[in-house]
C-alpha positions as CSV (number, residue, x, y, z in Angstrom):
1,M,67.9,16.0,52.2
2,K,66.6,18.5,49.6
3,N,68.9,17.0,47.0
4,L,67.5,13.6,47.7
5,Y,63.9,14.7,47.1
6,K,65.0,16.5,44.0
7,H,66.7,13.4,42.6
8,L,63.6,11.3,43.4
9,L,61.3,13.8,41.6
10,V,63.5,13.8,38.5
11,G,63.5,9.9,38.5
12,I,59.7,9.8,38.7
13,I,59.4,12.2,35.8
14,I,61.8,10.2,33.7
15,I,59.9,7.0,34.4
16,A,56.6,8.6,33.5
17,V,57.9,10.0,30.2
18,A,59.3,6.6,29.3
19,L,56.0,4.9,30.0
20,V,54.2,7.4,27.8
21,I,56.7,6.9,24.9
22,L,56.3,3.1,25.2
23,N,52.5,3.4,25.0
24,L,52.6,5.6,22.0
25,Y,54.9,3.2,20.3
26,K,52.5,0.3,20.9
27,V,49.5,2.3,19.6
28,E,51.4,3.3,16.5
29,K,52.5,-0.2,15.8
30,Q,49.0,-1.6,16.1
31,G,47.7,1.1,13.8
32,I,50.3,0.2,11.1
33,Q,49.3,-3.5,11.4
34,S,45.6,-2.7,11.2
35,S,45.9,-0.4,8.1
36,G,47.9,-3.0,6.3
37,D,45.5,-5.9,7.0
38,L,42.8,-5.8,4.2
39,S,41.5,-9.4,4.7
40,P,37.7,-10.0,4.5
41,E,37.5,-10.8,8.1
42,V,38.4,-7.3,9.0
43,R,36.2,-5.5,6.5
44,S,33.1,-7.6,7.0
45,S,30.9,-8.5,9.9
46,P,32.3,-11.5,11.8
47,I,28.9,-13.1,11.8
48,Y,29.2,-13.9,8.1
49,N,32.9,-14.7,8.1
50,G,33.8,-12.3,5.4
51,T,30.7,-12.6,3.2
52,T,29.0,-9.6,1.6
53,L,25.3,-8.7,1.9
54,I,23.6,-7.5,-1.2
55,K,20.3,-5.9,-0.3
56,V,17.7,-5.7,-3.1
57,T,14.0,-4.8,-3.6
58,G,12.2,-6.8,-6.3
59,I,8.9,-5.9,-7.9
60,G,6.4,-8.3,-9.4
61,S,3.2,-7.5,-11.3
62,I,0.4,-9.7,-12.6
63,K,-2.3,-8.4,-14.9
64,A,-5.8,-9.9,-14.9
65,K,-9.2,-9.1,-16.1
66,P,-11.4,-7.7,-13.3
67,N,-14.1,-10.1,-12.1
68,T,-16.0,-7.7,-9.9
69,I,-17.9,-4.5,-10.5
70,Y,-19.0,-1.9,-8.0
71,I,-21.8,0.5,-8.8
72,S,-23.2,3.4,-6.9
73,L,-27.0,4.1,-7.0
74,I,-28.3,7.5,-5.8
75,I,-31.6,8.7,-4.4
76,E,-32.1,12.4,-4.1
77,V,-35.5,13.9,-3.2
78,Q,-36.8,17.2,-2.0
79,A,-39.9,18.1,0.1
80,D,-41.3,20.9,2.2
81,T,-40.5,19.3,5.6
82,P,-37.6,17.1,6.9
83,G,-39.9,14.2,7.7
84,E,-41.5,14.3,4.3
85,A,-38.1,14.3,2.6
86,L,-36.8,11.4,4.6
87,S,-40.0,9.5,4.0
88,K,-39.8,9.9,0.2
89,A,-36.1,8.8,0.3
90,T,-36.9,5.8,2.4
91,S,-39.8,4.7,0.2
92,R,-37.5,4.9,-2.9
93,A,-34.7,3.1,-1.1
94,N,-37.0,0.2,-0.2
95,Q,-38.2,0.0,-3.7
96,L,-34.7,0.0,-5.1
97,I,-33.5,-2.7,-2.6
98,S,-36.5,-4.9,-3.5
99,Y,-35.6,-4.5,-7.1
100,L,-32.0,-5.5,-6.5
101,K,-33.0,-8.6,-4.5
102,D,-35.5,-9.6,-7.3
103,K,-32.5,-9.5,-9.7
104,G,-30.7,-11.9,-7.5
105,V,-28.4,-9.6,-5.6
106,Q,-27.6,-10.9,-2.1
107,D,-27.9,-8.8,1.1
108,Q,-24.1,-8.9,1.7
109,N,-23.5,-7.3,-1.7
110,I,-25.8,-4.3,-1.0
111,T,-24.3,-1.6,1.2
112,T,-25.8,1.8,2.3
113,T,-22.9,4.3,1.9
114,S,-24.6,7.6,2.7
115,V,-27.7,9.1,4.2
116,A,-28.1,12.8,4.5
117,L,-30.7,15.6,5.1
118,T,-29.9,19.2,4.2
119,P,-32.0,22.4,4.1
120,V,-32.6,24.2,0.8
121,Y,-32.2,28.0,1.1
122,D,-33.7,30.8,-1.0
123,Y,-30.8,33.1,-1.2
124,D,-32.8,35.8,-3.0
125,Q,-34.4,36.6,0.3
126,K,-32.5,38.6,2.9
127,P,-31.6,36.9,5.1
128,P,-31.7,33.6,3.2
129,K,-34.8,31.5,4.1
130,I,-35.3,27.7,4.3
131,V,-37.8,26.8,1.6
132,A,-37.5,23.0,1.5
133,Y,-35.4,20.0,2.6
134,K,-33.4,17.6,0.5
135,A,-32.8,14.0,1.5
136,Y,-29.9,12.0,0.0
137,Y,-29.4,8.2,0.1
138,S,-26.8,6.1,-1.8
139,L,-26.2,2.4,-2.2
140,R,-23.1,0.5,-3.2
141,V,-23.8,-2.7,-5.1
142,R,-21.2,-5.4,-5.6
143,L,-21.7,-7.7,-8.7
144,T,-19.7,-10.3,-10.6
145,D,-22.0,-10.6,-13.6
146,L,-21.3,-7.8,-16.0
147,K,-24.5,-8.4,-18.0
148,L,-26.6,-8.1,-14.8
149,A,-24.7,-5.0,-13.8
150,G,-25.5,-3.4,-17.2
151,E,-29.2,-4.3,-16.7
152,I,-29.3,-2.7,-13.2
153,L,-27.6,0.4,-14.4
154,G,-30.1,0.8,-17.2
155,D,-33.2,0.1,-15.1
156,A,-32.4,1.4,-11.6
157,I,-33.9,4.8,-12.3
158,Y,-37.2,3.1,-13.0
159,H,-37.1,1.3,-9.6
160,G,-36.4,4.1,-7.1
161,A,-33.0,5.5,-8.0
162,T,-32.8,9.1,-9.2
163,G,-29.2,8.9,-10.5
164,L,-26.2,6.7,-11.0
165,G,-22.9,7.3,-9.3
166,Q,-19.3,6.1,-9.9
167,I,-18.6,2.7,-11.3
168,S,-15.4,0.8,-10.6
169,F,-14.0,-2.6,-11.5
170,G,-11.9,-4.7,-9.3
171,I,-10.5,-8.2,-8.6
172,S,-12.3,-10.3,-6.0
173,E,-10.5,-11.0,-2.7
174,E,-10.1,-14.7,-3.5
175,K,-8.7,-14.1,-6.9
176,S,-6.5,-11.2,-5.6
177,K,-4.9,-13.6,-3.1
178,E,-4.1,-16.1,-5.8
179,L,-2.6,-13.4,-8.1
180,R,-0.6,-11.9,-5.1
181,L,1.2,-15.2,-4.6
182,Q,2.1,-15.3,-8.3
183,A,3.3,-11.7,-8.0
184,I,5.5,-12.5,-5.0
185,K,7.3,-15.2,-7.0
186,L,7.9,-12.8,-9.9
187,A,9.1,-10.1,-7.4
188,Y,11.6,-12.6,-5.9
189,E,12.9,-13.6,-9.3
190,N,13.4,-9.9,-10.1
191,A,15.3,-9.4,-6.9
192,L,17.5,-12.5,-7.5
193,K,18.4,-11.4,-11.1
194,T,19.4,-7.9,-9.8
195,A,21.5,-9.4,-7.0
196,E,23.2,-11.9,-9.3
197,A,24.1,-9.0,-11.7
198,L,25.6,-7.0,-8.8
199,A,27.5,-10.0,-7.5
200,E,28.9,-10.8,-10.9
201,A,30.0,-7.2,-11.4
202,A,31.9,-7.3,-8.1
203,G,33.4,-10.7,-8.7
204,L,31.2,-12.5,-6.2
205,R,28.5,-15.2,-6.3
206,I,25.2,-15.6,-4.5
207,T,25.5,-18.4,-1.9
208,G,22.5,-17.8,0.3
209,I,19.8,-15.5,1.8
210,K,20.1,-13.7,5.2
211,S,16.5,-12.5,5.3
212,M,13.5,-11.6,3.0
213,S,10.1,-10.0,3.4
214,V,7.1,-8.9,1.4
215,Q,7.1,-5.1,1.5
216,S,3.8,-4.2,-0.1
217,G,1.0,-5.3,-2.3
218,Y,-1.5,-3.2,-4.2
219,T,-4.5,-4.0,-6.4
220,P,-5.8,-0.7,-7.8
221,P,-9.4,-0.4,-8.8
222,I,-10.4,0.7,-12.3
223,Y,-12.7,3.7,-12.1
224,H,-15.3,4.9,-14.6
225,T,-17.3,8.1,-14.7
226,R,-21.0,8.4,-14.1
227,A,-23.2,6.3,-16.5
228,E,-26.4,7.4,-18.2
229,A,-29.6,5.5,-18.1
230,G,-30.4,3.1,-20.9
231,S,-28.4,0.4,-22.4
232,V,-25.0,0.5,-20.6
233,P,-22.1,-1.4,-22.2
234,L,-19.4,-2.3,-19.7
235,M,-15.8,-2.8,-20.6
236,P,-13.8,-3.7,-17.5
237,G,-10.4,-3.4,-19.2
238,E,-7.5,-5.0,-17.3
239,G,-6.5,-4.9,-13.6
240,Q,-3.1,-5.4,-12.0
241,V,-1.8,-6.9,-8.7
242,S,1.7,-5.5,-7.8
243,V,4.0,-6.7,-5.0
244,S,7.5,-5.7,-3.8
245,V,9.8,-7.9,-1.8
246,Y,13.0,-7.0,0.1
247,V,15.8,-9.6,0.1
248,E,19.2,-9.6,1.7
249,F,21.4,-12.0,-0.3
250,I,24.7,-13.5,0.9
251,A,27.5,-13.2,-1.6
252,E,31.0,-14.7,-1.5
253,P,34.1,-14.7,-3.8
């Protein structure tokens, strides 16, 4: 009886070993077939049936003369009390706004950008003592007439302003949109040329597009330093609208 069990156990072990060897042989055979098959269907995504994706970012830029100027007008006054300081600043601000409207500037092009009230200390005293109060008020004016902007910059200090802030030139929103569309076309052409060069180097040709998107667009302002009162010549220079696009091109042999 013991011999019978012994023979059965040996038989089961032999069968198990045989099955393991058979499985190893199948796996090895499949590995050899896979490593020797270098067809496009194996190397590429089945979705594109062996095609290659060439992913490119193209950049397009359009230069244009700015048609908008932004100027900052400042009011800074000092008085013995906070109320008096604010009252003086408010009076000057009303005078300045009236002047701007008389020059034809519309309400939507006049923006209050800052209002502040701070104490003035005498640091020679110990401890420092408040001796006055300073009120600060600033306006941002948007203009499209450079000649008018020059006049306002030269005359604003005689109509309430106590100083001139930063000046910047830009491109209006309507014009910027128009230029952006032109820049997108240039960016796509740039991406296509790059993709065609890559495809040609690899022995391929562009046959289609999988996807594309506009990555970014930027219209940088042109800044100028503070201007002095008097006759102010304004040279806007040249602005630029830049856009980048991302395109996935389909290439085939």
